[in-house]
Structure formats: C-alpha cells, structure tokens
FIGU-663961 format. One record per residue (C-alpha): z, x, y negated; residue in one letter. Coordinates in nm, 4 decimals. Layout:
BEGIN
SEZA/zz/xx/yy/r
SEZA/Z/X/Y/A
...
This chain:
BEGIN
SEZA/zz/xx/yy/r
SEZA/-5.9709/15.8850/-10.0480/M
SEZA/-5.7247/15.5989/-10.0343/L
SEZA/-5.8623/15.2549/-9.9605/A
SEZA/-5.6684/14.9305/-9.9776/R
SEZA/-5.7586/14.5859/-9.8503/A
SEZA/-5.5195/14.3048/-9.9344/K
SEZA/-5.5805/13.9567/-9.8004/I
SEZA/-5.3957/13.6389/-9.8939/L
SEZA/-5.5099/13.3035/-9.7586/T
SEZA/-5.3567/12.9588/-9.7851/V
SEZA/-5.5472/12.6532/-9.6673/G
SEZA/-5.6499/12.4235/-9.3903/T
SEZA/-5.9540/12.5996/-9.2451/I
SEZA/-6.0190/12.8788/-8.9994/L
SEZA/-5.9331/13.2092/-9.1661/V
SEZA/-6.1001/13.5285/-9.0459/A
SEZA/-6.0533/13.8636/-9.2180/A
SEZA/-6.2394/14.1447/-9.0420/P
SEZA/-6.1875/14.4969/-9.1753/V
SEZA/-6.3688/14.8014/-9.0330/L
SEZA/-6.3424/15.1265/-9.2263/L
SEZA/-6.4554/15.4792/-9.1430/S
SEZA/-6.4681/15.8221/-9.3025/A
SEZA/-6.6090/16.1616/-9.2143/T
SEZA/-6.2694/16.3096/-9.1333/A
SEZA/-5.9298/16.1834/-9.0224/A
SEZA/-5.7632/16.3383/-9.3291/T
SEZA/-5.8426/16.0204/-9.5232/S
SEZA/-5.6288/15.7094/-9.4971/Q
SEZA/-5.6779/15.3365/-9.5257/V
SEZA/-5.4011/15.0865/-9.6044/V
SEZA/-5.4435/14.7226/-9.5008/I
SEZA/-5.2036/14.4489/-9.6148/D
SEZA/-5.2781/14.1056/-9.4667/N
SEZA/-5.0883/13.7805/-9.5390/V
SEZA/-5.2086/13.4473/-9.3936/Q
SEZA/-5.0448/13.1040/-9.4115/L
SEZA/-5.2009/12.7955/-9.2525/E
SEZA/-5.0130/12.4767/-9.3395/S
SEZA/-5.2759/12.2141/-9.2574/G
SEZA/-5.4033/12.0824/-8.9250/D
SEZA/-5.6960/12.2403/-8.7398/I
SEZA/-5.9110/12.0207/-8.5124/F
SEZA/-6.2286/12.0947/-8.3167/A
SEZA/-6.3823/11.8156/-8.1074/N
SEZA/-6.6918/11.8361/-7.8860/N
SEZA/-6.8276/11.5375/-7.6876/Q
SEZA/-7.1325/11.5156/-7.4588/L
SEZA/-7.2574/11.1906/-7.2996/D
SEZA/-7.4952/11.2750/-7.0144/V
SEZA/-7.6981/11.0383/-6.7979/V
SEZA/-7.9265/11.3001/-6.6385/E
SEZA/-7.9672/11.6688/-6.7216/N
SEZA/-8.1833/11.9000/-6.5088/N
SEZA/-8.0941/12.2267/-6.6843/G
SEZA/-7.7879/12.4063/-6.8157/L
SEZA/-7.4974/12.2107/-6.9610/T
SEZA/-7.2750/12.4305/-7.1775/Q
SEZA/-6.9982/12.3497/-7.4250/A
SEZA/-6.7863/12.5825/-7.6380/L
SEZA/-6.5026/12.4427/-7.8499/T
SEZA/-6.2584/12.6625/-8.0434/T
SEZA/-5.9830/12.6075/-8.2976/A
SEZA/-5.7888/12.8892/-8.4653/H
SEZA/-5.5171/12.8789/-8.7283/G
SEZA/-5.5180/13.2374/-8.8607/N
SEZA/-5.7311/13.5292/-8.7422/T
SEZA/-5.7540/13.8900/-8.8562/V
SEZA/-5.9487/14.1693/-8.6888/S
SEZA/-6.0256/14.5236/-8.7938/G
SEZA/-6.0355/14.8882/-8.6987/G
SEZA/-6.0372/15.2486/-8.8144/N
SEZA/-6.2877/15.5147/-8.7087/S
SEZA/-6.2551/15.8862/-8.8044/F
SEZA/-5.9819/15.7819/-9.0466/V
SEZA/-5.6089/15.7083/-9.0192/D
SEZA/-5.4839/15.3578/-9.0975/A
SEZA/-5.1616/15.1845/-9.1953/T
SEZA/-5.1710/14.8111/-9.1233/V
SEZA/-4.9252/14.5392/-9.2235/T
SEZA/-4.9964/14.1807/-9.1193/S
SEZA/-4.8030/13.8554/-9.1599/R
SEZA/-4.9467/13.5375/-9.0037/Q
SEZA/-4.7776/13.1965/-9.0136/T
SEZA/-4.8990/12.8651/-8.8715/L
SEZA/-4.7151/12.5534/-8.9891/E
SEZA/-4.9768/12.2893/-8.9011/G
SEZA/-5.1101/12.1652/-8.5687/N
SEZA/-5.4090/12.3251/-8.3943/A
SEZA/-5.6219/12.1453/-8.1368/S
SEZA/-5.9545/12.1913/-7.9548/A
SEZA/-6.0949/11.9263/-7.7211/R
SEZA/-6.4101/11.9001/-7.5107/T
SEZA/-6.5193/11.5782/-7.3372/V
SEZA/-6.8217/11.5414/-7.1068/I
SEZA/-6.8981/11.1892/-6.9913/N
SEZA/-7.1385/11.1443/-6.7017/G
SEZA/-7.2782/10.7975/-6.7639/T
SEZA/-7.4930/10.7443/-6.4529/A
SEZA/-7.4697/10.4039/-6.2798/A
SEZA/-7.3146/10.3831/-5.9314/P
SEZA/-7.6548/10.3530/-5.7639/E
SEZA/-7.7658/10.6740/-5.9416/D
SEZA/-7.4851/10.8924/-5.8118/Y
SEZA/-7.7289/11.1806/-5.7521/R
SEZA/-7.7827/11.2081/-6.1284/S
SEZA/-7.6958/11.5583/-6.2424/S
SEZA/-7.4683/11.6753/-6.5232/L
SEZA/-7.6751/11.9934/-6.5073/G
SEZA/-7.7843/12.2650/-6.2689/T
SEZA/-7.4894/12.4609/-6.4040/G
SEZA/-7.1962/12.3293/-6.6081/V
SEZA/-6.9972/12.5828/-6.8121/H
SEZA/-6.7225/12.4804/-7.0533/V
SEZA/-6.4764/12.6857/-7.2603/T
SEZA/-6.2134/12.5195/-7.4769/T
SEZA/-5.9723/12.7454/-7.6644/Q
SEZA/-5.7007/12.7053/-7.9256/T
SEZA/-5.5138/12.9955/-8.0864/T
SEZA/-5.2406/12.9642/-8.3471/G
SEZA/-5.2367/13.3235/-8.4776/N
SEZA/-5.4821/13.5927/-8.3669/Y
SEZA/-5.4792/13.9614/-8.4533/G
SEZA/-5.6893/14.2501/-8.3194/A
SEZA/-5.7273/14.6155/-8.4170/H
SEZA/-5.9276/14.9100/-8.2801/T
SEZA/-5.8402/15.2756/-8.3450/A
SEZA/-6.1180/15.5196/-8.2517/W
SEZA/-6.0842/15.8921/-8.3225/Q
SEZA/-5.8094/15.8093/-8.5693/G
SEZA/-5.4437/15.7145/-8.5811/N
SEZA/-5.3038/15.3718/-8.6637/A
SEZA/-4.9529/15.2682/-8.7673/V
SEZA/-4.9135/14.8901/-8.7571/T
SEZA/-4.6426/14.6387/-8.8444/D
SEZA/-4.7276/14.2796/-8.7476/T
SEZA/-4.5441/13.9476/-8.7505/Q
SEZA/-4.6821/13.6235/-8.6080/Q
SEZA/-4.4971/13.2918/-8.6364/T
SEZA/-4.5805/12.9410/-8.5205/V
SEZA/-4.3391/12.6738/-8.6428/D
SEZA/-4.2563/12.3475/-8.4678/T
SEZA/-4.6204/12.2509/-8.4348/A
SEZA/-4.8587/12.1829/-8.1463/T
SEZA/-5.1157/12.4269/-8.0112/V
SEZA/-5.3255/12.2185/-7.7735/H
SEZA/-5.6490/12.2749/-7.5826/A
SEZA/-5.8005/12.0069/-7.3600/G
SEZA/-6.1115/11.9632/-7.1464/T
SEZA/-6.2057/11.6395/-6.9701/Q
SEZA/-6.5085/11.5760/-6.7483/I
SEZA/-6.5538/11.2104/-6.6517/N
SEZA/-6.8354/11.1821/-6.3966/S
SEZA/-6.7587/10.9232/-6.1319/D
SEZA/-7.1260/10.8947/-6.0372/N
SEZA/-7.2718/11.2323/-6.1410/N
SEZA/-7.3217/11.5611/-5.9569/S
SEZA/-7.3264/11.9359/-6.0284/I
SEZA/-7.5885/12.1073/-5.8133/Y
SEZA/-7.5164/12.4664/-5.9075/R
SEZA/-7.2056/12.6565/-6.0131/S
SEZA/-6.9614/12.4941/-6.2511/G
SEZA/-6.6800/12.6610/-6.4447/E
SEZA/-6.4345/12.5017/-6.6851/V
SEZA/-6.1804/12.7170/-6.8715/N
SEZA/-5.9166/12.5766/-7.1061/T
SEZA/-5.6911/12.8167/-7.2978/L
SEZA/-5.4057/12.7681/-7.5450/A
SEZA/-5.2251/13.0627/-7.7085/I
SEZA/-4.9693/13.0323/-7.9872/A
SEZA/-4.9640/13.4033/-8.0882/N
SEZA/-5.2045/13.6756/-7.9748/H
SEZA/-5.2062/14.0412/-8.0814/Q
SEZA/-5.4460/14.2937/-7.9218/A
SEZA/-5.5209/14.6655/-7.9631/Y
SEZA/-5.7819/14.9123/-7.8375/Q
SEZA/-5.7093/15.2848/-7.8734/V
SEZA/-5.9621/15.5569/-7.7865/D
SEZA/-5.9236/15.9254/-7.8802/Q
SEZA/-5.6444/15.8339/-8.1193/G
SEZA/-5.2819/15.7299/-8.1459/R
SEZA/-5.1217/15.3911/-8.2041/L
SEZA/-4.7680/15.3296/-8.3302/E
SEZA/-4.7052/14.9547/-8.3292/S
SEZA/-4.4124/14.7358/-8.4268/T
SEZA/-4.4679/14.3666/-8.3504/A
SEZA/-4.2681/14.0448/-8.3726/V
SEZA/-4.3991/13.7190/-8.2227/Q
SEZA/-4.2140/13.3882/-8.2555/T
SEZA/-4.3249/13.0491/-8.1251/S
SEZA/-4.1430/12.7201/-8.1727/N
SEZA/-4.4548/12.5234/-8.0826/A
SEZA/-4.5613/12.3153/-7.7878/E
SEZA/-4.8378/12.5273/-7.6360/T
SEZA/-5.0457/12.3220/-7.3919/R
SEZA/-5.3724/12.3628/-7.1979/A
SEZA/-5.5080/12.0781/-6.9853/R
SEZA/-5.8217/12.0493/-6.7730/T
SEZA/-5.9210/11.7222/-6.6063/G
SEZA/-6.2244/11.6666/-6.3834/V
SEZA/-6.3578/11.3579/-6.2063/V
SEZA/-6.6771/11.4366/-6.0133/L
SEZA/-6.8763/11.2594/-5.7427/R
SEZA/-7.0571/11.5461/-5.5670/Y
SEZA/-7.1187/11.9220/-5.5809/S
SEZA/-7.2627/12.1500/-5.3085/P
SEZA/-7.1929/12.4646/-5.5160/S
SEZA/-6.8853/12.6720/-5.6136/P
SEZA/-6.6768/12.5192/-5.8929/N
SEZA/-6.3799/12.6701/-6.0788/L
SEZA/-6.1417/12.4740/-6.3021/Y
SEZA/-5.8687/12.6580/-6.4944/T
SEZA/-5.6000/12.5972/-6.7553/A
SEZA/-5.4007/12.8799/-6.9153/S
SEZA/-5.1199/12.8443/-7.1713/A
SEZA/-4.9294/13.1359/-7.3277/T
SEZA/-4.6841/13.1130/-7.6145/S
SEZA/-4.6725/13.4841/-7.7086/N
SEZA/-4.9318/13.7338/-7.5878/N
SEZA/-4.9416/14.1068/-7.6734/Y
SEZA/-5.1942/14.3491/-7.5204/T
SEZA/-5.3100/14.7059/-7.5738/S
SEZA/-5.5644/14.9142/-7.3870/N
SEZA/-5.6969/15.2704/-7.3940/S
SEZA/-6.0093/15.3814/-7.2080/D
SEZA/-6.0396/15.7385/-7.3357/D
SEZA/-5.7475/15.9701/-7.4249/R
SEZA/-5.5225/15.7342/-7.6129/G
SEZA/-5.1576/15.7772/-7.7039/S
SEZA/-4.9412/15.4711/-7.7649/Q
SEZA/-4.5931/15.3737/-7.8805/E
SEZA/-4.4917/15.0067/-7.8960/H
SEZA/-4.1848/14.8166/-8.0130/V
SEZA/-4.2416/14.4490/-7.9287/V
SEZA/-4.0075/14.1538/-7.9851/T
SEZA/-4.1074/13.8097/-7.8542/Q
SEZA/-3.9185/13.4810/-7.8775/D
SEZA/-4.0129/13.1328/-7.7526/V
SEZA/-3.8200/12.8094/-7.8063/T
SEZA/-4.1058/12.5625/-7.7561/G
SEZA/-4.2626/12.4305/-7.4379/R
SEZA/-4.5464/12.6091/-7.2548/T
SEZA/-4.7601/12.3916/-7.0256/E
SEZA/-5.0757/12.4420/-6.8168/A
SEZA/-5.2212/12.1504/-6.6199/Y
SEZA/-5.5326/12.1194/-6.4023/V
SEZA/-5.6384/11.8023/-6.2243/S
SEZA/-5.9566/11.7643/-6.0158/A
SEZA/-6.0454/11.4350/-5.8479/N
SEZA/-6.3518/11.4935/-5.6302/L
SEZA/-6.5666/11.2867/-5.4007/G
SEZA/-6.7549/11.5488/-5.1969/N
SEZA/-6.7117/11.9115/-5.3014/S
SEZA/-6.8140/12.2025/-5.0846/W
SEZA/-6.6269/12.4900/-5.2500/H
SEZA/-6.3801/12.4285/-5.5337/V
SEZA/-6.0816/12.6063/-5.6923/A
SEZA/-5.8089/12.4953/-5.9361/N
SEZA/-5.6026/12.7552/-6.1225/Q
SEZA/-5.3209/12.6870/-6.3697/S
SEZA/-5.1103/12.9548/-6.5428/A
SEZA/-4.8256/12.9029/-6.7914/A
SEZA/-4.6510/13.2009/-6.9546/T
SEZA/-4.3756/13.2078/-7.2139/G
SEZA/-4.3948/13.5742/-7.3247/N
SEZA/-4.6464/13.8335/-7.2068/S
SEZA/-4.6809/14.2063/-7.2800/V
SEZA/-4.9623/14.3986/-7.1083/S
SEZA/-5.0172/14.7692/-7.1847/L
SEZA/-5.2477/15.0294/-7.0342/Y
SEZA/-5.3086/15.3863/-7.1459/N
SEZA/-5.5447/15.6706/-7.0490/T
SEZA/-5.5073/16.0379/-7.1318/G
SEZA/-5.1815/16.0532/-7.3274/G
SEZA/-4.8260/15.9239/-7.3486/S
SEZA/-4.7195/15.5591/-7.3316/L
SEZA/-4.3793/15.4622/-7.4732/V
SEZA/-4.2715/15.1011/-7.4967/T
SEZA/-3.9609/14.9119/-7.6015/E
SEZA/-3.9843/14.5390/-7.5297/T
SEZA/-3.7437/14.2502/-7.5923/A
SEZA/-3.8550/13.9120/-7.4576/Q
SEZA/-3.6602/13.5861/-7.4861/T
SEZA/-3.7838/13.2533/-7.3507/N
SEZA/-3.5739/12.9425/-7.4143/E
SEZA/-3.8440/12.6790/-7.3675/G
SEZA/-3.9649/12.5010/-7.0561/Q
SEZA/-4.2552/12.6591/-6.8686/V
SEZA/-4.4554/12.4139/-6.6599/Q
SEZA/-4.7653/12.4883/-6.4505/S
SEZA/-4.9394/12.2212/-6.2419/T
SEZA/-5.2508/12.2239/-6.0247/S
SEZA/-5.3450/11.8917/-5.8647/V
SEZA/-5.6554/11.8424/-5.6500/M
SEZA/-5.7820/11.5485/-5.4471/T
SEZA/-6.1064/11.5370/-5.2475/A
SEZA/-6.2416/11.2828/-5.0029/Y
SEZA/-6.4678/11.5407/-4.8367/Q
SEZA/-6.4473/11.9166/-4.8874/Y
SEZA/-6.5551/12.2507/-4.7481/G
SEZA/-6.3103/12.5034/-4.8950/E
SEZA/-6.0433/12.3993/-5.1449/A
SEZA/-5.8031/12.6202/-5.3438/H
SEZA/-5.5165/12.4868/-5.5562/S
SEZA/-5.3128/12.7568/-5.7322/Q
SEZA/-5.0346/12.7337/-5.9915/A
SEZA/-4.8381/13.0147/-6.1589/Y
SEZA/-4.5540/12.9998/-6.4115/G
SEZA/-4.3349/13.2740/-6.5645/V
SEZA/-4.0841/13.2889/-6.8471/G
SEZA/-4.1270/13.6568/-6.9432/N
SEZA/-4.3703/13.9148/-6.8055/T
SEZA/-4.4206/14.2814/-6.8968/M
SEZA/-4.6681/14.5291/-6.7482/S
SEZA/-4.7066/14.8926/-6.8574/A
SEZA/-4.9307/15.1446/-6.6856/G
SEZA/-5.0402/15.4967/-6.7724/N
SEZA/-5.3249/15.6883/-6.6108/G
SEZA/-5.1677/16.0095/-6.7398/D
SEZA/-4.8370/16.1905/-6.7054/I
SEZA/-4.5799/16.0375/-6.9401/Y
SEZA/-4.4480/15.6806/-6.9260/L
SEZA/-4.1247/15.5621/-7.0886/N
SEZA/-4.0225/15.1958/-7.0546/I
SEZA/-3.7247/15.0210/-7.2124/D
SEZA/-3.7525/14.6579/-7.1013/N
SEZA/-3.5207/14.3689/-7.1912/N
SEZA/-3.5915/14.0149/-7.0680/Q
SEZA/-3.3848/13.6977/-7.1036/F
SEZA/-3.4993/13.3607/-6.9705/N
SEZA/-3.3021/13.0389/-7.0154/S
SEZA/-3.5925/12.7941/-6.9994/G
SEZA/-3.6629/12.6051/-6.6742/P
SEZA/-3.9684/12.7207/-6.4772/I
SEZA/-4.1430/12.4372/-6.2888/D
SEZA/-4.4547/12.5050/-6.0811/V
SEZA/-4.6449/12.2586/-5.8623/L
SEZA/-4.9645/12.3104/-5.6604/A
SEZA/-5.0990/12.0263/-5.4484/S
SEZA/-5.3991/11.9132/-5.2472/F
SEZA/-5.4699/11.5726/-5.0917/E
SEZA/-5.7594/11.4439/-4.8843/S
SEZA/-5.7877/11.1016/-4.7252/Q
SEZA/-6.1243/11.1860/-4.5734/G
SEZA/-6.2270/11.4995/-4.3851/S
SEZA/-6.2847/11.8659/-4.4590/G
SEZA/-6.2405/12.2251/-4.3508/Y
SEZA/-6.0160/12.4857/-4.5197/D
SEZA/-5.7273/12.4325/-4.7643/T
SEZA/-5.5345/12.6992/-4.9579/Y
SEZA/-5.2390/12.5992/-5.1784/V
SEZA/-5.0167/12.8476/-5.3676/T
SEZA/-4.7268/12.7896/-5.6101/A
SEZA/-4.5581/13.0900/-5.7797/D
SEZA/-4.2612/13.0558/-6.0185/A
SEZA/-4.0836/13.3537/-6.1815/V
SEZA/-3.8101/13.3773/-6.4427/G
SEZA/-3.8647/13.7428/-6.5470/N
SEZA/-4.1270/13.9867/-6.4210/S
SEZA/-4.1733/14.3582/-6.4995/A
SEZA/-4.4171/14.6167/-6.3651/T
SEZA/-4.4607/14.9847/-6.4476/G
SEZA/-4.6808/15.2546/-6.2946/Y
SEZA/-4.8080/15.6031/-6.3736/A
SEZA/-5.0595/15.8536/-6.2392/C
SEZA/-4.9288/16.0150/-5.9213/G
SEZA/-5.1973/16.2857/-5.9111/D
SEZA/-5.0781/16.4049/-6.2549/C
SEZA/-4.7181/16.4805/-6.1462/R
SEZA/-4.6127/16.1868/-6.3621/A
SEZA/-4.2906/16.1718/-6.5635/D
SEZA/-4.1704/15.8097/-6.5697/M
SEZA/-3.8426/15.6899/-6.7238/T
SEZA/-3.7421/15.3245/-6.6931/V
SEZA/-3.4564/15.1212/-6.8381/T
SEZA/-3.4771/14.7628/-6.7138/N
SEZA/-3.2508/14.4678/-6.8003/R
SEZA/-3.3385/14.1187/-6.6780/Q
SEZA/-3.1308/13.8002/-6.7061/T
SEZA/-3.2325/13.4544/-6.5863/N
SEZA/-2.9995/13.1573/-6.6343/T
SEZA/-3.2436/12.8718/-6.5713/A
SEZA/-3.3775/12.6943/-6.2665/G
SEZA/-3.6934/12.8371/-6.1109/V
SEZA/-3.8822/12.5872/-5.8962/N
SEZA/-4.2022/12.6333/-5.6940/A
SEZA/-4.3490/12.3450/-5.4917/T
SEZA/-4.6590/12.3452/-5.2714/A
SEZA/-4.7648/12.0005/-5.1463/D
SEZA/-5.0464/11.9375/-4.8957/V
SEZA/-5.1600/11.6078/-4.7450/S
SEZA/-5.4720/11.6230/-4.5249/V
SEZA/-5.6166/11.3511/-4.3059/N
SEZA/-5.8585/11.5727/-4.1107/S
SEZA/-5.9145/11.9454/-4.1648/G
SEZA/-5.9680/12.2799/-3.9946/R
SEZA/-5.7085/12.5128/-4.1502/S
SEZA/-5.4227/12.4908/-4.4012/I
SEZA/-5.2553/12.7859/-4.5763/V
SEZA/-4.9674/12.6829/-4.8028/S
SEZA/-4.7325/12.9152/-4.9978/T
SEZA/-4.4434/12.8469/-5.2350/A
SEZA/-4.2568/13.1381/-5.3992/R
SEZA/-3.9690/13.1233/-5.6494/A
SEZA/-3.8108/13.4386/-5.7975/V
SEZA/-3.5435/13.4700/-6.0651/G
SEZA/-3.5976/13.8364/-6.1643/N
SEZA/-3.8677/14.0699/-6.0352/S
SEZA/-3.9125/14.4386/-6.1245/A
SEZA/-4.1640/14.6816/-5.9715/T
SEZA/-4.1913/15.0445/-6.0866/Y
SEZA/-4.3825/15.3032/-5.8890/Y
SEZA/-4.5421/15.6459/-5.8915/V
SEZA/-4.7368/15.7827/-5.5935/T
SEZA/-4.7275/16.1626/-5.5814/G
SEZA/-4.9442/16.4188/-5.4027/N
SEZA/-4.8609/16.4884/-5.0375/R
C-alpha cells in the first residue's frame, strides 16, 4: 500500500492539516507532501471588562499562521513540509477591571488564568511503532509575530491563584518517537520581530500569582519515552529581534512571581532506549532582549526573573549512544534586566538576571556504560549584558543575582563506581 497526502494552502486564515495514518504492518509506507503559504495578516483579539466576578475568569487567545500535525503508527512515513509566513501574526488579550476606587475589594475572579499565544509556523509529527524520514523548512519573512496580555485592574483584586502566560514563537517544529526511528532534516529561518509582552496592574491579591512572557524565534524539539532512535540535522538562522517583557505593578500582593525568557534559536532533544545523533548549526544575528519589571507597595514574597540567550542546544540520551556535532554563532546583542522596587514595606525579594550568548548541554546514561562523542564550536561576537536592580524601602531579605556568559558548554556522563 502506498498512500499520499498532498496539501497546498494559500490564504489569510489559520491553516491546520492533521494527518494520522496507520497500517497493520510496518512494511507499508505513507508519503506526505505539505506546502503552506500565508501571505495575509492573522489577528486574534480577546477583551473582558469586569466589574465583579465571584467565579473563574479564564481567557485563551491564539493566532497561528501555518500549522501541520500528523503521525504514523505501524507504518513507515516519508514527510516533506514547506511552511512560509509573509504576513503579520498577532494575539492579544485585555482584561479591564472596572471597579470604582471605593470598591477596591471587587474581584476579577476567584482564579484568573490567561494564555495568549502566537505562532508563525507550527509543525508536529508522532512516530509510533514505525519509522519516519522527514524534511522540513519553516520561514518567516520580515513580519511581526506578537503576543500580548494586559490586565488593567487598579481597584480590583484576585482572591485565589492567578496565572498569565504570553508566548510568541516564529517557527516551531516538534517530534515524538516511541518504538520507532526518526531521521529528520530541518531548516528554520526567522527574519521577524518575535515579541511577547505581559502587563499587569492589580490592587490586591492574598494568593500566589505568576506572570510570564516567553519569546522564541526558532524552536525545535524531539522526545522519546519508549525505545526511540533519532538522527537530526538542524539548521537555524535568526536575523530579527526576539523580545520578552513582563511588567507587574501591584498594590498589595502576598506571593508573586515574574518570569521573562527570550531565545533566538533553541534545539531540545531527548531519547530513550536507542541512539541519538545530532548535527546542529545555529546562527543568531538579531537582538535578544528579556525584561522583568515588578513594583509593589506591600508584598510578602516577590520573585523577578529574566533570562535571555542567543543560541541554546540540549541533547540527552537515557541509553548508551550519543553523538553531538554542535555549531553556534551569535552576533546579536543579549540584554537582560530583572528589577524589583517597593516604596512601602514587605518581606522577601528574589531577583535574577541571566544572559548567555551560546549555551550547549549534553548528557547520557552513566549506568549503561554510555558512549558519548561531542564536537562543540561556539563563537560569540556580541555584547552580553545582565542587570539585576533592587530598590526596597523596608524588607526582611534580598537575594539578587546577575550572570552574563559569552559561551557555555556542559557535557557529562556519570559512570558506575
């Protein structure tokens, strides 16, 4: 049996092409040829105006240029995919707390949960008890890939947990391999401005609150939970800007955390029960900026964390064989700022700023008498800046950390004693 699925889409709407094929034996084969071009603009907007809400407040806002997902089960597959985004993509969520000043105990909800996500090109494939050979290319031209969340609640409160997550990804390719083998060749190119911003203004909350913003220009991941074998050749290039920004302006907050993360190129691979071979080439020429800003008049425990990296690669194998050929070049400036300010009083403050030009990590199973071979080349020619800024009028403890690293490589195997 030979099955073919060819997909060609051109337009200005979300494109999703799921393909899941199976057969009784792995002697059959499926061929998938996917071509997607998005030349228009994609916008998703979600606004809530809340005076008083005594239950859950939840908002989900997503915008995607091109998406394709599929898999092969008990059958081998050959997959070719070409995805191109030429237009702008944007998702935005706004929650306005409209209580009057004298009604400052008015609640936005017992729990407030918000997710805002924008993806330029998205691809995913699962190989289960079958082999897959894939060839993918994802390109985002000089466009914008923006995700934004804003909560304006000068006089409102959140009485239970609150969590706001804002994510922007220009290109994303993901694989899952179980009881099979994956051979992947991938090229990801982003010339876009990839930006995620979270802003919060809140009067009062006696519960834990988490506010995050994550921006990644090129993201490539693969995972195996059960006897997978993988071989990857990944090329990533970024010329556009990557920015993550979180700002929280709080009146009285008992336990709150800000987290911002900006990444130019990212490759994350994990394998179980077979060999893992990877050849990666990452180039970041665009600015990477990560900012976490928090102010609170009164606070219990406050965390402000910011992380920024030009290129990052992680490869781990829970079995014997791991072969890594890693090449990273960063010429884009890395600027990271984490800050906290209180003009009132509080207790514990934790501020962390981490900035890295190139980062690589590899590890293998020590109990398996692992065989690990690594070739690592890292070059950083840009400035790497990490700043932690704390200003407290009255507090109990302050822990502040700023770390800046040009090139970082960690490879390890722990053997039996």
